[in-house]
Wavefront OBJ file of the C-alpha trace (Angstrom):
o trace
v 10.463 15.101 -43.697
v 8.158 15.353 -41.428
v 4.346 16.373 -41.929
v 3.903 20.232 -41.764
v 1.620 21.742 -39.183
v 2.880 24.983 -37.865
v 2.532 24.828 -34.006
v 2.921 28.342 -32.899
v 3.392 29.441 -29.251
v 3.429 26.050 -28.037
v 6.250 25.247 -25.438
v 6.071 21.431 -25.161
v 9.054 21.241 -22.505
v 6.860 23.220 -20.364
v 3.763 21.414 -21.160
v 5.607 18.087 -20.192
v 6.534 19.308 -17.099
v 3.211 20.558 -15.920
v 1.412 17.502 -16.661
v 4.190 15.670 -15.202
v 3.883 17.369 -11.980
v 0.027 17.318 -11.948
v 0.482 13.374 -12.698
v 2.704 12.612 -10.042
v 1.016 14.907 -7.182
v -2.090 12.911 -8.345
v -0.136 9.300 -8.115
v 0.981 10.250 -4.911
v -2.419 10.863 -3.186
v -3.784 7.745 -4.567
v -0.746 5.610 -3.402
v -1.075 7.459 0.153
v -4.586 6.404 0.242
v -3.581 2.770 0.694
v -4.465 1.613 3.726
v -1.744 -0.630 4.295
v 2.284 0.637 4.726
v 4.040 -2.673 4.171
v 6.475 -3.941 2.137
v 4.520 -4.419 -1.210
v 3.183 -0.911 -0.792
v 6.787 0.421 -0.480
v 7.644 -1.456 -3.434
v 4.710 -0.315 -5.385
v 5.806 3.578 -4.465
v 9.251 2.831 -4.992
v 8.548 1.481 -8.390
v 5.870 3.986 -9.340
v 7.675 6.997 -8.157
v 11.259 6.355 -9.427
v 10.549 8.572 -12.383
v 9.894 7.936 -16.076
v 8.630 9.960 -18.891
v 4.865 9.735 -18.218
v 4.061 9.637 -21.402
v 1.131 7.388 -21.979
v -0.984 9.680 -19.074
v -0.047 12.987 -20.528
v -1.252 11.402 -23.795
v -4.240 10.616 -22.452
v -4.933 14.173 -21.096
v -3.533 15.648 -24.445
v -6.431 13.217 -26.268
v -9.021 14.703 -23.805
v -7.942 18.226 -24.208
v -7.951 18.108 -28.526
v -11.744 17.007 -28.207
v -12.415 19.964 -25.620
v -12.220 17.826 -22.344
v -11.046 19.209 -19.216
v -7.751 17.491 -17.949
v -8.765 16.852 -14.147
v -11.958 14.726 -15.643
v -9.222 12.005 -16.953
v -6.569 12.278 -14.142
v -7.659 9.188 -12.426
v -7.405 7.475 -15.908
v -3.969 8.780 -16.559
v -2.791 7.696 -12.935
v -4.408 4.156 -13.568
v -2.745 3.883 -17.020
v 0.860 4.697 -15.146
v 0.503 2.208 -12.405
v -0.342 -0.281 -15.342
v 2.667 0.911 -17.412
v 4.835 0.644 -14.329
v 3.699 -3.011 -13.199
v 4.655 -4.317 -16.585
v 7.829 -2.790 -16.216
v 8.708 -4.471 -13.114
v 7.831 -7.916 -14.495
v 9.885 -7.415 -17.538
v 12.672 -6.537 -15.464
v 12.195 -9.715 -13.739
v 15.384 -12.564 -13.966
v 12.660 -14.648 -15.904
v 12.163 -11.964 -18.637
v 14.898 -9.483 -19.282
v 16.875 -9.376 -15.959
v 17.570 -6.090 -15.955
v 19.312 -4.508 -12.779
v 18.470 -0.683 -14.053
v 15.221 1.051 -14.823
v 14.616 4.800 -14.834
v 18.538 5.076 -13.487
v 17.587 3.038 -10.380
v 17.889 -0.522 -8.954
v 14.985 -2.432 -10.538
v 12.391 -3.487 -8.073
v 13.653 -6.923 -7.532
v 17.268 -5.563 -6.816
v 15.916 -3.068 -4.405
v 13.578 -5.449 -2.578
v 13.379 -9.046 -3.773
v 12.272 -11.293 -6.705
v 8.943 -12.496 -4.961
v 8.383 -8.912 -3.700
v 8.810 -7.392 -7.288
v 6.369 -10.082 -8.524
v 3.598 -9.349 -5.997
v 4.373 -5.493 -6.428
v 3.464 -5.744 -9.904
v 0.223 -7.734 -9.373
v -0.699 -5.356 -6.639
v -0.219 -2.249 -9.139
v -2.325 -3.979 -12.046
v -4.960 -4.569 -9.657
v -4.740 -1.366 -7.741
v -5.156 0.238 -11.372
v -8.546 -1.321 -11.825
v -9.414 -0.556 -8.113
v -8.912 2.930 -8.887
v -10.371 3.400 -12.360
v -13.681 1.582 -10.924
v -13.358 3.848 -7.609
v -15.237 7.430 -9.452
v -18.551 8.410 -8.650
v -20.895 8.466 -11.694
v -23.453 11.268 -12.051
v -25.465 10.170 -15.054
v -25.827 7.173 -17.321
v -23.722 8.831 -20.436
v -20.767 8.985 -17.782
v -21.045 5.278 -17.058
v -21.183 4.081 -20.381
v -17.873 6.064 -21.302
v -16.216 4.575 -17.989
v -17.596 1.331 -18.700
v -16.250 1.430 -22.244
v -12.566 3.035 -20.960
v -12.207 -0.033 -18.549
v -13.163 -2.384 -21.182
v -10.200 -0.860 -23.637
v -7.783 -0.797 -20.963
v -8.330 -4.309 -20.152
v -8.035 -5.599 -23.360
v -5.056 -3.461 -23.945
v -3.454 -4.959 -20.993
v -4.526 -8.305 -21.107
v -4.049 -11.886 -23.210
v -5.398 -10.137 -25.922
v -2.969 -7.154 -25.781
v 0.343 -6.625 -23.856
v 0.382 -9.607 -22.102
v 0.582 -11.473 -25.782
v 2.855 -9.167 -26.903
v 5.524 -9.888 -24.482
v 4.669 -13.772 -24.814
v 5.456 -12.957 -28.575
v 8.680 -11.675 -27.722
v 9.681 -14.038 -25.292
v 8.792 -16.833 -28.231
v 10.505 -15.127 -31.038
v 14.095 -15.227 -29.488
v 16.608 -16.739 -31.245
v 14.567 -17.246 -34.407
v 13.987 -14.210 -37.109
v 10.595 -12.687 -37.519
v 9.229 -11.359 -40.862
v 8.525 -7.629 -40.456
v 4.782 -8.256 -40.872
v 5.410 -10.694 -37.231
v 7.205 -7.633 -35.766
v 4.966 -5.202 -36.209
v 2.161 -7.772 -34.835
v 4.291 -8.331 -31.907
v 5.265 -4.431 -30.754
v 1.514 -3.285 -31.635
v 0.190 -5.462 -29.253
v 3.267 -5.695 -26.538
v 3.945 -1.505 -26.569
v 1.219 -0.085 -29.125
v -1.718 -1.365 -27.104
v -1.447 0.348 -23.730
v -0.530 3.534 -25.886
v -3.756 3.343 -27.932
v -5.708 2.746 -24.960
v -4.443 5.517 -23.284
v -5.077 8.081 -26.219
v -8.640 6.501 -26.974
v -9.358 6.935 -23.212
v -8.730 10.242 -23.158
v -10.920 11.142 -26.397
v -13.821 8.986 -25.165
v -13.627 10.613 -21.578
v -12.934 14.191 -23.173
v -16.664 13.792 -24.923
v -15.232 13.192 -28.498
v -17.517 12.355 -31.317
v -16.967 8.882 -33.080
v -15.438 10.476 -35.826
v -12.827 12.644 -33.670
v -12.471 8.848 -31.713
v -11.502 6.924 -35.101
v -8.865 9.822 -35.679
v -7.284 9.851 -32.088
v -7.434 5.774 -32.959
v -5.225 6.322 -36.303
v -2.947 8.754 -34.650
v -2.455 6.195 -31.648
v -1.427 3.290 -33.829
v 0.956 4.731 -35.574
v 2.282 6.705 -32.653
v 2.604 3.307 -30.737
v 4.817 1.474 -33.277
v 7.076 4.774 -33.454
v 7.795 4.582 -30.276
v 8.596 1.083 -30.100
v 11.243 1.842 -33.263
v 12.673 4.331 -31.355
v 13.402 2.266 -28.431
v 14.521 -0.241 -30.779
v 17.236 2.383 -31.740
v 17.700 3.631 -28.383
v 18.876 0.408 -27.288
v 21.893 0.731 -30.133
v 22.571 4.509 -30.287
v 21.552 5.783 -26.581
v 23.443 6.578 -23.861
v 23.019 4.682 -20.549
v 23.120 7.646 -18.115
v 20.392 9.380 -20.082
v 18.542 6.226 -20.727
v 18.448 5.240 -17.252
v 19.369 1.326 -18.413
v 21.514 -0.474 -20.139
v 21.834 -0.443 -23.931
v 23.125 -3.606 -26.052
v 20.503 -5.741 -24.306
v 18.147 -6.263 -27.102
v 21.101 -8.034 -29.032
v 22.560 -9.397 -26.101
v 19.037 -11.470 -25.959
v 18.686 -12.106 -29.693
v 15.578 -10.170 -29.407
v 13.505 -9.195 -32.818
v 14.226 -5.345 -33.193
v 13.512 -3.117 -36.028
v 17.123 -2.458 -36.739
v 18.364 -6.232 -36.791
v 15.613 -7.019 -39.386
v 15.677 -3.987 -41.924
v 18.507 -1.698 -40.235
v 19.230 1.481 -38.680
v 18.818 3.605 -41.354
v 15.586 2.057 -42.442
v 14.369 2.184 -39.112
v 14.782 5.967 -38.609
v 13.115 6.453 -41.785
v 10.051 3.878 -41.050
v 9.475 5.729 -37.414
v 9.465 9.156 -39.639
v 6.799 7.783 -41.574
v 4.801 6.352 -38.749
v 4.780 10.047 -37.304
v 3.651 11.644 -40.400
v 0.700 8.977 -40.848
v -0.281 10.091 -37.050
v 0.327 13.881 -37.480
v -1.721 13.335 -40.809
v -4.830 11.940 -38.916
v -4.636 15.119 -36.731
v -5.376 17.323 -39.578
v -8.832 16.958 -38.459
v -8.389 18.826 -35.420
v -7.671 22.382 -34.623
v -4.689 23.821 -32.541
v -5.869 22.130 -29.147
v -4.259 19.094 -30.837
v -0.898 20.413 -30.637
v 0.132 18.575 -27.582
v -0.506 15.586 -29.398
v 1.625 17.200 -32.437
v 4.439 18.240 -30.396
v 4.486 15.036 -28.758
v 4.559 12.828 -31.797
v 8.008 14.454 -33.188
v 9.192 14.465 -29.510
v 8.726 10.692 -29.767
v 11.330 10.220 -32.457
v 13.512 13.141 -31.246
v 13.838 11.667 -27.790
v 17.130 10.415 -26.059
v 15.520 8.643 -23.317
l 1 2 3 4 5 6 7 8 9 10 11 12 13 14 15 16 17 18 19 20 21 22 23 24 25 26 27 28 29 30 31 32 33 34 35 36 37 38 39 40 41 42 43 44 45 46 47 48 49 50 51 52 53 54 55 56 57 58 59 60 61 62 63 64 65 66 67 68 69 70 71 72 73 74 75 76 77 78 79 80 81 82 83 84 85 86 87 88 89 90 91 92 93 94 95 96 97 98 99 100 101 102 103 104 105 106 107 108 109 110 111 112 113 114 115 116 117 118 119 120 121 122 123 124 125 126 127 128 129 130 131 132 133 134 135 136 137 138 139 140 141 142 143 144 145 146 147 148 149 150 151 152 153 154 155 156 157 158 159 160 161 162 163 164 165 166 167 168 169 170 171 172 173 174 175 176 177 178 179 180 181 182 183 184 185 186 187 188 189 190 191 192 193 194 195 196 197 198 199 200 201 202 203 204 205 206 207 208 209 210 211 212 213 214 215 216 217 218 219 220 221 222 223 224 225 226 227 228 229 230 231 232 233 234 235 236 237 238 239 240 241 242 243 244 245 246 247 248 249 250 251 252 253 254 255 256 257 258 259 260 261 262 263 264 265 266 267 268 269 270 271 272 273 274 275 276 277 278 279 280 281 282 283 284 285 286 287 288 289 290 291 292 293 294 295 296 297 298 299 300 301 302 303 304
């Protein structure tokens, strides 16, 4: 049973749709500002605008709102996070990695273009994300320190001490059985790190105090793992037409997943436990954190 907190008069579907539109509009504007219009830029736009839940940028905005921050003040960060996430998907799908043909219901970047273009498009998105992050005009020292802190957090989450290390652990462990703590460590890096950075960035730029930021981090750490556990479950039970990608690929690649180690039912129980931990961290906040509360529930109830 999920942690009980009554969310009154809040429509998550409407909230997600509204934020997705805001993020998509901003992504289009940012990408259209690139001076070049060559093949790499076309591949970047193809991959970023192929769809997707936009859950990381939405959580960034929701975290800012929970500490009474304004969404427009974190929109650039939200868009940069989505570009980094998309770069990671492009590279994950490559023949040398997961060798997937579909992503978000469309041909993957290396299928739609070619492998070399996909590699370079991923590289370009990662670099352009930090170009975007560093382009903000700062009006005072406090804002500058907050932005520098956010850029550092995102760099850490995306790099060799975060997402990339998690991906390397995932590749290295194929064909061998990890212990549960090893699996948690891998996914805390591979999936959780960027989710944590998304939420903490929103709280920092929203003007959160140290206690509020700490509670956001607890929420984020649990939600990041819950997201991955649910992904593992969907790779077994999901419908390809709904997911927009193939299922059963984890087993085919001998990947370590929560269902393969603790079973499908215990994986579902563990996901609920993680979401409960996340919701308890939000007890510190008032109704402004309702979007984060609803997103926590959505993460384990989603079908894609």
